[in-house]
C-alpha positions as CSV (number, residue, x, y, z in Angstrom):
1,M,-16.1,8.1,13.9
2,I,-13.9,8.0,10.8
3,V,-13.9,5.0,8.4
4,V,-10.8,4.3,6.4
5,T,-11.0,2.0,3.4
6,G,-7.8,0.4,2.1
7,A,-6.7,0.3,5.7
8,T,-3.8,-2.2,5.1
9,G,-2.1,-0.2,2.3
10,N,0.8,2.2,2.1
11,V,-1.5,5.1,2.8
12,G,-4.2,3.4,4.8
13,Q,-2.0,2.0,7.6
14,P,-0.3,5.3,8.5
15,L,-3.6,7.1,8.2
16,V,-5.3,4.8,10.7
17,R,-2.3,5.3,13.0
18,A,-2.4,9.0,12.7
19,L,-6.1,9.3,13.4
20,A,-6.0,6.9,16.3
21,A,-3.0,8.9,17.8
22,A,-5.1,12.0,17.5
23,G,-7.8,10.4,19.6
24,E,-10.3,9.7,16.9
25,R,-12.6,6.7,16.8
26,V,-11.6,4.8,13.7
27,T,-12.9,1.8,11.8
28,A,-10.3,0.2,9.5
29,V,-11.9,-1.4,6.4
30,S,-10.1,-3.7,4.0
31,R,-10.7,-6.9,2.0
32,R,-8.2,-8.3,4.5
33,V,-7.6,-6.8,8.0
34,P,-5.1,-8.7,10.1
35,A,-5.4,-7.9,13.8
36,N,-1.7,-7.0,14.0
37,E,-1.9,-4.2,11.5
38,V,-4.1,-1.8,13.3
39,P,-3.5,0.1,16.6
40,T,-5.2,-1.0,19.8
41,G,-8.8,0.3,20.0
42,V,-9.3,0.6,16.2
43,R,-12.3,-1.3,15.1
44,Q,-11.7,-3.7,12.2
45,H,-14.1,-4.6,9.4
46,Q,-13.7,-6.8,6.3
47,G,-15.4,-5.1,3.3
48,D,-15.0,-4.3,-0.3
49,L,-15.9,-1.2,-2.2
50,A,-17.0,-3.4,-5.1
51,E,-19.7,-4.8,-2.7
52,P,-21.2,-1.7,-1.1
53,R,-23.5,-3.8,1.1
54,S,-20.4,-5.2,2.8
55,L,-19.5,-1.7,4.0
56,A,-22.8,-0.8,5.7
57,P,-22.0,-2.2,9.1
58,A,-18.7,-0.3,9.2
59,L,-20.4,3.0,8.3
60,D,-22.9,2.9,11.1
61,G,-22.3,6.0,13.2
62,A,-19.5,7.3,11.0
63,E,-19.2,11.0,10.2
64,A,-16.3,10.9,7.7
65,L,-15.1,8.4,5.2
66,F,-11.7,8.0,3.5
67,L,-12.0,6.3,0.1
68,L,-9.1,4.5,-1.5
69,T,-9.9,2.5,-4.6
70,S,-7.6,-0.3,-5.9
71,G,-6.3,-0.7,-9.4
72,D,-8.4,-3.9,-9.7
73,F,-11.6,-1.9,-8.7
74,V,-10.9,0.7,-11.4
75,A,-9.9,-1.9,-14.1
76,A,-13.1,-3.8,-13.4
77,G,-15.3,-0.8,-13.9
78,G,-16.2,-0.5,-10.2
79,D,-19.1,1.8,-9.4
80,L,-18.0,4.1,-6.7
81,G,-21.4,5.8,-6.8
82,R,-23.0,2.8,-5.1
83,A,-20.6,2.9,-2.2
84,L,-21.3,6.6,-1.8
85,E,-25.0,6.0,-1.7
86,T,-24.4,3.5,1.0
87,A,-22.3,6.0,2.9
88,R,-24.9,8.7,2.6
89,A,-27.7,6.4,3.7
90,A,-25.7,5.5,6.8
91,G,-25.4,9.2,7.8
92,V,-21.8,9.9,6.6
93,R,-21.4,13.6,6.0
94,R,-17.9,14.0,4.7
95,V,-15.7,12.0,2.3
96,V,-12.0,12.4,1.3
97,L,-11.0,10.6,-1.9
98,L,-7.5,9.5,-2.7
99,S,-7.5,10.4,-6.4
100,S,-4.4,11.0,-8.6
101,Q,-2.3,13.9,-9.9
102,G,-3.1,12.6,-13.4
103,V,-6.8,13.6,-13.1
104,G,-5.8,17.3,-12.9
105,T,-3.5,17.0,-15.9
106,G,-5.9,15.0,-18.0
107,D,-3.8,11.9,-17.9
108,H,-6.3,9.9,-15.9
109,S,-10.1,9.6,-16.0
110,P,-12.1,11.9,-13.7
111,E,-14.8,9.3,-13.2
112,L,-14.1,8.6,-9.5
113,E,-13.8,12.3,-8.6
114,D,-17.1,13.0,-10.5
115,A,-18.8,10.3,-8.4
116,V,-17.6,12.0,-5.2
117,T,-18.5,15.6,-6.2
118,R,-22.0,14.5,-7.3
119,S,-22.6,12.5,-4.2
120,G,-24.3,15.2,-2.1
121,L,-21.6,14.7,0.6
122,D,-19.1,17.3,1.7
123,W,-15.9,16.3,-0.1
124,T,-12.1,16.8,-0.4
125,L,-10.0,15.5,-3.2
126,L,-6.4,14.4,-2.8
127,R,-4.3,14.1,-6.0
128,P,-0.9,12.6,-5.2
129,G,1.7,11.9,-7.8
130,G,3.6,8.6,-7.8
131,F,4.4,7.1,-4.4
132,H,7.9,6.6,-3.0
133,S,6.7,3.1,-2.0
134,N,6.3,2.1,-5.6
135,T,10.0,1.3,-5.5
136,L,9.3,-1.6,-3.2
137,Q,8.7,-3.6,-6.4
138,W,12.6,-3.4,-6.7
139,A,13.1,-5.0,-3.3
140,D,13.7,-8.6,-4.4
141,G,16.2,-7.5,-7.0
142,V,18.1,-5.4,-4.5
143,R,18.0,-8.1,-1.8
144,T,19.2,-10.9,-4.0
145,R,21.5,-9.2,-6.6
146,R,21.9,-5.5,-5.5
147,V,20.3,-4.5,-8.8
148,V,17.4,-2.1,-9.7
149,T,15.8,-2.7,-13.1
150,A,13.4,0.0,-14.3
151,P,12.5,2.0,-17.5
152,F,13.2,5.6,-18.2
153,G,16.1,5.9,-15.8
154,D,16.6,9.6,-16.1
155,V,13.0,10.9,-16.2
156,A,12.5,12.6,-12.9
157,L,9.1,13.0,-11.2
158,P,8.2,14.7,-7.9
159,V,7.0,11.4,-6.2
160,V,5.5,11.7,-2.7
161,D,5.9,9.8,0.6
162,P,2.7,7.8,1.4
163,A,3.2,9.0,5.0
164,D,2.8,12.6,3.9
165,I,-0.4,11.6,2.0
166,A,-1.7,10.0,5.1
167,E,-1.0,13.0,7.3
168,V,-2.8,15.3,4.8
169,A,-5.7,12.9,4.7
170,A,-5.9,13.0,8.5
171,V,-6.1,16.8,8.4
172,A,-8.8,16.8,5.8
173,L,-10.9,14.2,7.5
174,R,-10.8,16.0,10.9
175,D,-11.4,19.5,9.7
176,A,-14.5,20.5,7.7
177,A,-12.6,23.7,6.5
178,H,-11.2,21.5,3.7
179,T,-14.6,20.8,2.2
180,G,-14.7,21.5,-1.5
181,K,-10.9,21.7,-1.8
182,V,-8.6,19.8,-4.2
183,Y,-5.0,19.2,-3.1
184,E,-2.1,18.1,-5.3
185,L,0.4,16.2,-3.3
186,T,4.0,15.8,-4.4
187,G,7.4,15.4,-3.0
188,P,9.8,18.4,-2.6
189,A,11.7,17.8,-5.9
190,P,11.7,15.6,-9.0
191,V,13.7,12.4,-8.6
192,S,14.6,9.8,-11.3
193,P,14.7,6.0,-11.0
194,R,18.5,6.2,-11.2
195,Q,18.6,8.7,-8.4
196,Q,16.2,6.5,-6.3
197,A,18.4,3.5,-6.8
198,A,21.4,5.6,-5.6
199,A,19.4,6.7,-2.5
200,I,18.6,3.1,-1.7
201,A,22.3,2.2,-2.0
202,D,23.1,5.0,0.4
203,A,20.6,3.8,2.8
204,L,22.0,0.3,2.7
205,G,25.6,1.4,2.7
206,E,26.3,-0.9,-0.3
207,P,26.4,-0.3,-4.1
208,V,23.2,-1.0,-6.1
209,R,23.5,-1.2,-9.8
210,F,20.9,0.4,-12.0
211,V,19.8,-1.4,-15.2
212,E,17.5,0.5,-17.6
213,Q,14.7,-1.5,-19.2
214,S,13.2,-0.9,-22.6
215,R,9.5,0.0,-22.7
216,D,8.7,-3.5,-24.0
217,E,10.6,-5.1,-21.2
218,A,8.9,-2.9,-18.6
219,R,5.5,-3.7,-20.1
220,A,6.0,-7.4,-19.8
221,A,7.2,-7.1,-16.2
222,M,4.4,-4.8,-15.1
223,A,1.7,-6.9,-16.8
224,R,2.3,-9.6,-14.2
225,F,0.7,-7.5,-11.5
226,M,-1.2,-4.7,-13.2
227,P,-4.2,-4.6,-15.6
228,E,-3.0,-3.9,-19.2
229,P,-4.7,-0.5,-19.6
230,I,-3.1,0.7,-16.4
231,V,0.3,-0.6,-17.5
232,E,0.1,1.4,-20.8
233,R,-1.0,4.6,-19.0
234,T,1.7,4.2,-16.4
235,L,4.4,3.8,-19.0
236,D,3.2,6.9,-20.8
237,I,3.3,8.9,-17.6
238,L,6.8,7.6,-16.6
239,G,8.3,8.0,-20.0
240,T,6.8,11.2,-21.3
241,P,5.2,13.0,-18.4
242,S,3.2,16.1,-19.1
243,A,4.3,19.5,-17.7
244,G,1.6,19.2,-15.0
245,L,3.1,15.9,-13.7
246,L,6.5,17.5,-13.4
247,R,5.3,20.4,-11.3
248,V,6.2,20.4,-7.6
249,S,3.1,21.4,-5.5
250,P,3.3,23.4,-2.3
251,D,0.2,21.7,-0.8
252,V,1.9,19.2,1.5
253,E,4.0,21.9,3.1
254,R,1.0,24.3,3.3
255,L,-1.2,21.7,5.1
256,L,1.4,20.1,7.3
257,D,3.5,23.2,8.1
258,R,6.6,21.4,7.1
259,P,8.3,20.4,3.9
260,A,7.3,17.3,2.1
261,R,9.6,14.4,2.9
262,P,12.3,13.6,0.2
263,F,12.8,10.2,-1.3
264,T,16.1,9.9,0.6
265,E,14.3,10.0,3.9
266,W,11.8,7.3,2.8
267,A,14.7,5.1,1.6
268,A,16.5,5.4,5.0
269,R,13.3,4.6,6.9
270,N,12.5,1.6,4.7
271,A,16.0,0.2,4.2
272,P,15.1,-3.1,6.0
273,A,12.7,-3.9,3.1
274,F,15.7,-4.1,0.8
275,T,18.0,-6.1,3.0
Protein backbone atom coordinates (compact mmCIF):
# COMPACT_ATOMS: atom_id res chain seq x y z
CA MET A 1 0.00 0.00 0.00
CA ILE A 2 1.09 3.57 -0.72
CA VAL A 3 0.09 6.48 1.53
CA VAL A 4 -0.20 9.95 -0.01
CA THR A 5 -0.23 13.00 2.25
CA GLY A 6 -1.56 16.29 0.92
CA ALA A 7 -4.00 14.19 -1.08
CA THR A 8 -6.40 17.03 -1.96
CA GLY A 9 -3.73 19.36 -3.41
CA ASN A 10 -2.53 20.16 -6.91
CA VAL A 11 0.02 17.33 -6.77
CA GLY A 12 -1.73 14.99 -4.34
CA GLN A 13 -4.95 14.60 -6.32
CA PRO A 14 -3.35 13.58 -9.64
CA LEU A 15 -0.87 11.38 -7.76
CA VAL A 16 -3.66 9.47 -6.04
CA ARG A 17 -5.41 9.04 -9.39
CA ALA A 18 -2.23 7.85 -11.11
CA LEU A 19 -1.45 5.29 -8.42
CA ALA A 20 -5.03 4.00 -8.33
CA ALA A 21 -5.07 3.72 -12.14
CA ALA A 22 -1.86 1.66 -11.93
CA GLY A 23 -3.62 -0.80 -9.63
CA GLU A 24 -1.93 0.23 -6.40
CA ARG A 25 -3.68 0.17 -3.05
CA VAL A 26 -3.73 3.80 -1.93
CA THR A 27 -4.60 5.69 1.23
CA ALA A 28 -5.26 9.41 0.70
CA VAL A 29 -4.37 11.51 3.73
CA SER A 30 -5.27 15.15 4.22
CA ARG A 31 -6.47 17.51 6.89
CA ARG A 32 -9.67 17.44 4.82
CA VAL A 33 -10.55 14.55 2.50
CA PRO A 34 -13.93 14.98 0.81
CA ALA A 35 -15.31 11.74 -0.59
CA ASN A 36 -15.77 13.17 -4.09
CA GLU A 37 -12.08 14.00 -4.51
CA VAL A 38 -10.64 10.48 -4.48
CA PRO A 39 -11.16 7.60 -6.93
CA THR A 40 -13.37 4.68 -6.03
CA GLY A 41 -11.48 2.13 -3.94
CA VAL A 42 -9.01 4.61 -2.46
CA ARG A 43 -9.02 4.62 1.32
CA GLN A 44 -9.40 8.03 2.95
CA HIS A 45 -7.90 9.20 6.20
CA GLN A 46 -8.02 12.55 7.95
CA GLY A 47 -4.61 13.36 9.42
CA ASP A 48 -2.03 16.08 9.83
CA LEU A 49 1.76 15.87 9.59
CA ALA A 50 1.91 18.31 12.49
CA GLU A 51 0.18 15.63 14.62
CA PRO A 52 2.08 12.41 13.76
CA ARG A 53 -0.15 10.25 15.96
CA SER A 54 -3.05 11.11 13.64
CA LEU A 55 -1.16 9.41 10.78
CA ALA A 56 -0.58 6.06 12.48
CA PRO A 57 -3.85 4.38 11.39
CA ALA A 58 -3.24 5.37 7.77
CA LEU A 59 0.29 3.93 7.80
CA ASP A 60 -0.71 0.47 9.00
CA GLY A 61 0.37 -1.96 6.28
CA ALA A 62 1.94 0.72 4.08
CA GLU A 63 5.17 0.13 2.18
CA ALA A 64 5.72 3.62 0.76
CA LEU A 65 4.85 7.17 1.79
CA PHE A 66 4.58 10.39 -0.20
CA LEU A 67 5.31 13.43 1.95
CA LEU A 68 3.96 16.85 1.04
CA THR A 69 4.35 19.56 3.66
CA SER A 70 2.29 22.74 3.61
CA GLY A 71 3.60 26.28 3.92
CA ASP A 72 1.84 26.50 7.27
CA PHE A 73 3.71 23.41 8.50
CA VAL A 74 7.06 24.88 7.51
CA ALA A 75 6.32 28.37 8.86
CA ALA A 76 5.23 26.91 12.20
CA GLY A 77 8.49 24.99 12.54
CA GLY A 78 6.84 21.60 12.04
CA ASP A 79 8.97 18.59 12.98
CA LEU A 80 8.98 16.19 10.04
CA GLY A 81 11.23 13.84 11.99
CA ARG A 82 8.35 12.86 14.27
CA ALA A 83 6.19 11.91 11.30
CA LEU A 84 9.05 9.85 9.86
CA GLU A 85 9.51 8.04 13.18
CA THR A 86 5.82 7.17 13.11
CA ALA A 87 6.18 5.87 9.55
CA ARG A 88 9.21 3.76 10.39
CA ALA A 89 7.47 2.29 13.43
CA ALA A 90 4.51 1.33 11.23
CA GLY A 91 6.76 -0.60 8.85
CA VAL A 92 7.02 1.91 6.00
CA ARG A 93 10.17 1.20 4.01
CA ARG A 94 10.31 3.96 1.39
CA VAL A 95 9.50 7.68 1.41
CA VAL A 96 9.31 10.20 -1.43
CA LEU A 97 9.52 13.84 -0.35
CA LEU A 98 8.19 16.76 -2.35
CA SER A 99 10.92 19.30 -1.66
CA SER A 100 11.80 22.33 -3.82
CA GLN A 101 14.27 23.34 -6.47
CA GLY A 102 15.44 26.08 -4.12
CA VAL A 103 17.03 23.58 -1.75
CA GLY A 104 19.53 22.54 -4.39
CA THR A 105 20.39 26.15 -5.19
CA GLY A 106 20.68 27.23 -1.56
CA ASP A 107 17.60 29.46 -1.75
CA HIS A 108 15.58 27.28 0.64
CA SER A 109 16.43 25.47 3.87
CA PRO A 110 17.45 21.80 3.57
CA GLU A 111 15.79 20.97 6.92
CA LEU A 112 13.01 18.79 5.50
CA GLU A 113 15.34 16.91 3.18
CA ASP A 114 17.79 16.35 6.04
CA ALA A 115 15.03 14.82 8.16
CA VAL A 116 14.22 12.39 5.34
CA THR A 117 17.78 11.39 4.51
CA ARG A 118 18.51 10.78 8.21
CA SER A 119 15.31 8.80 8.79
CA GLY A 120 16.75 5.34 8.12
CA LEU A 121 14.15 4.83 5.37
CA ASP A 122 14.83 4.43 1.67
CA TRP A 123 14.22 7.85 0.14
CA THR A 124 13.79 9.82 -3.05
CA LEU A 125 13.78 13.63 -3.18
CA LEU A 126 11.76 15.58 -5.73
CA ARG A 127 12.77 19.21 -6.22
CA PRO A 128 10.22 21.01 -8.40
CA GLY A 129 10.40 24.64 -9.42
CA GLY A 130 7.34 26.88 -9.30
CA PHE A 131 4.03 25.27 -10.23
CA HIS A 132 1.94 26.18 -13.26
CA SER A 133 -1.04 26.08 -10.90
CA ASN A 134 0.31 29.02 -8.89
CA THR A 135 -1.37 31.16 -11.54
CA LEU A 136 -4.77 30.09 -10.17
CA GLN A 137 -4.31 33.00 -7.76
CA TRP A 138 -5.07 35.18 -10.81
CA ALA A 139 -8.37 33.44 -11.53
CA ASP A 140 -10.68 35.94 -9.84
CA GLY A 141 -9.08 38.91 -11.61
CA VAL A 142 -9.28 37.13 -14.96
CA ARG A 143 -12.90 36.06 -14.43
CA THR A 144 -14.16 39.45 -13.29
CA ARG A 145 -11.96 41.97 -15.11
CA ARG A 146 -9.84 40.00 -17.64
CA VAL A 147 -6.76 41.31 -15.81
CA VAL A 148 -3.66 39.59 -14.44
CA THR A 149 -1.76 41.51 -11.77
CA ALA A 150 1.69 40.21 -10.80
CA PRO A 151 5.23 41.43 -10.07
CA PHE A 152 8.35 40.94 -12.21
CA GLY A 153 6.39 40.60 -15.42
CA ASP A 154 9.32 39.69 -17.65
CA VAL A 155 11.35 37.43 -15.34
CA ALA A 156 10.99 33.94 -16.81
CA LEU A 157 11.32 30.72 -14.80
CA PRO A 158 10.92 27.08 -15.95
CA VAL A 159 7.75 26.42 -13.95
CA VAL A 160 6.38 22.88 -13.95
CA ASP A 161 2.99 21.22 -14.36
CA PRO A 162 1.78 19.62 -11.09
CA ALA A 163 0.53 16.69 -13.17
CA ASP A 164 4.13 16.03 -14.26
CA ILE A 165 5.28 16.14 -10.64
CA ALA A 166 2.55 13.65 -9.73
CA GLU A 167 3.55 11.25 -12.52
CA VAL A 168 7.21 11.40 -11.47
CA ALA A 169 6.20 10.79 -7.86
CA ALA A 170 4.16 7.76 -8.90
CA VAL A 171 7.20 6.33 -10.70
CA ALA A 172 9.44 6.90 -7.67
CA LEU A 173 6.93 5.43 -5.22
CA ARG A 174 6.44 2.25 -7.26
CA ASP A 175 10.06 1.50 -8.14
CA ALA A 176 12.80 1.06 -5.54
CA ALA A 177 15.40 1.74 -8.26
CA HIS A 178 14.89 5.44 -7.49
CA THR A 179 16.11 5.05 -3.91
CA GLY A 180 18.74 7.61 -2.99
CA LYS A 181 18.05 9.75 -6.07
CA VAL A 182 17.37 13.49 -6.21
CA TYR A 183 15.31 14.74 -9.15
CA GLU A 184 14.94 18.38 -10.20
CA LEU A 185 11.59 18.92 -11.91
CA THR A 186 10.98 21.85 -14.25
CA GLY A 187 8.95 22.71 -17.29
CA PRO A 188 10.46 22.53 -20.78
CA ALA A 189 11.37 26.24 -20.98
CA PRO A 190 11.33 29.41 -18.88
CA VAL A 191 8.07 31.39 -19.04
CA SER A 192 7.37 34.85 -17.63
CA PRO A 193 4.19 36.08 -15.90
CA ARG A 194 3.43 38.24 -18.95
CA GLN A 195 3.74 35.17 -21.18
CA GLN A 196 1.56 33.15 -18.81
CA ALA A 197 -1.14 35.81 -18.97
CA ALA A 198 -0.97 35.67 -22.78
CA ALA A 199 -1.31 31.87 -22.69
CA ILE A 200 -4.39 32.15 -20.49
CA ALA A 201 -5.83 34.69 -22.92
CA ASP A 202 -5.22 32.29 -25.80
CA ALA A 203 -6.90 29.47 -23.87
CA LEU A 204 -9.95 31.68 -23.24
CA GLY A 205 -10.02 33.15 -26.72
CA GLU A 206 -10.29 36.64 -25.18
CA PRO A 207 -7.80 39.42 -24.35
CA VAL A 208 -6.32 39.44 -20.84
CA ARG A 209 -4.48 42.59 -19.75
CA PHE A 210 -1.26 42.26 -17.74
CA VAL A 211 -0.61 44.82 -14.97
CA GLU A 212 2.79 44.71 -13.31
CA GLN A 213 2.89 45.17 -9.52
CA SER A 214 5.68 46.78 -7.55
CA ARG A 215 7.42 44.59 -4.99
CA ASP A 216 5.60 46.39 -2.17
CA GLU A 217 2.25 45.86 -3.83
CA ALA A 218 3.02 42.18 -4.35
CA ARG A 219 4.16 41.78 -0.74
CA ALA A 220 0.92 43.21 0.60
CA ALA A 221 -1.18 40.96 -1.64
CA MET A 222 0.77 37.78 -0.87
CA ALA A 223 0.79 38.40 2.88
CA ARG A 224 -2.95 37.79 2.90
CA PHE A 225 -2.42 34.08 2.29
CA MET A 226 1.26 33.31 2.92
CA PRO A 227 3.47 33.55 6.05
CA GLU A 228 5.71 36.64 5.93
CA PRO A 229 9.09 34.82 5.76
CA ILE A 230 7.84 32.77 2.81
CA VAL A 231 6.55 35.93 1.10
CA GLU A 232 9.98 37.55 1.21
CA ARG A 233 11.80 34.44 -0.01
CA THR A 234 9.27 34.00 -2.79
CA LEU A 235 9.68 37.60 -3.95
CA ASP A 236 13.45 37.21 -3.96
CA ILE A 237 13.19 34.10 -6.11
CA LEU A 238 10.66 35.63 -8.51
CA GLY A 239 12.51 38.91 -8.88
CA THR A 240 16.16 37.92 -8.86
CA PRO A 241 16.36 34.15 -9.40
CA SER A 242 19.72 32.46 -9.11
CA ALA A 243 21.26 30.75 -12.12
CA GLY A 244 20.21 27.37 -10.72
CA LEU A 245 16.56 28.40 -10.65
CA LEU A 246 16.73 29.41 -14.30
CA ARG A 247 18.08 26.03 -15.40
CA VAL A 248 15.80 23.67 -17.31
CA SER A 249 16.18 20.13 -15.98
CA PRO A 250 15.88 17.00 -18.15
CA ASP A 251 14.59 14.85 -15.27
CA VAL A 252 10.86 14.94 -16.11
CA GLU A 253 11.53 13.81 -19.66
CA ARG A 254 14.05 11.21 -18.52
CA LEU A 255 11.67 9.61 -16.01
CA LEU A 256 8.46 9.84 -18.03
CA ASP A 257 9.88 9.21 -21.51
CA ARG A 258 8.17 12.31 -22.86
CA PRO A 259 8.80 16.07 -22.70
CA ALA A 260 7.58 18.07 -19.73
CA ARG A 261 4.26 19.78 -20.39
CA PRO A 262 4.50 23.49 -21.31
CA PHE A 263 2.45 26.16 -19.54
CA THR A 264 0.30 26.60 -22.65
CA GLU A 265 -0.98 23.03 -22.24
CA TRP A 266 -1.78 23.58 -18.56
CA ALA A 267 -3.62 26.82 -19.42
CA ALA A 268 -5.73 25.09 -22.07
CA ARG A 269 -6.57 22.23 -19.68
CA ASN A 270 -7.50 24.60 -16.86
CA ALA A 271 -9.27 27.33 -18.85
CA PRO A 272 -12.58 26.69 -17.01
CA ALA A 273 -10.96 27.95 -13.78
CA PHE A 274 -10.60 31.39 -15.40
CA THR A 275 -14.09 31.68 -16.90
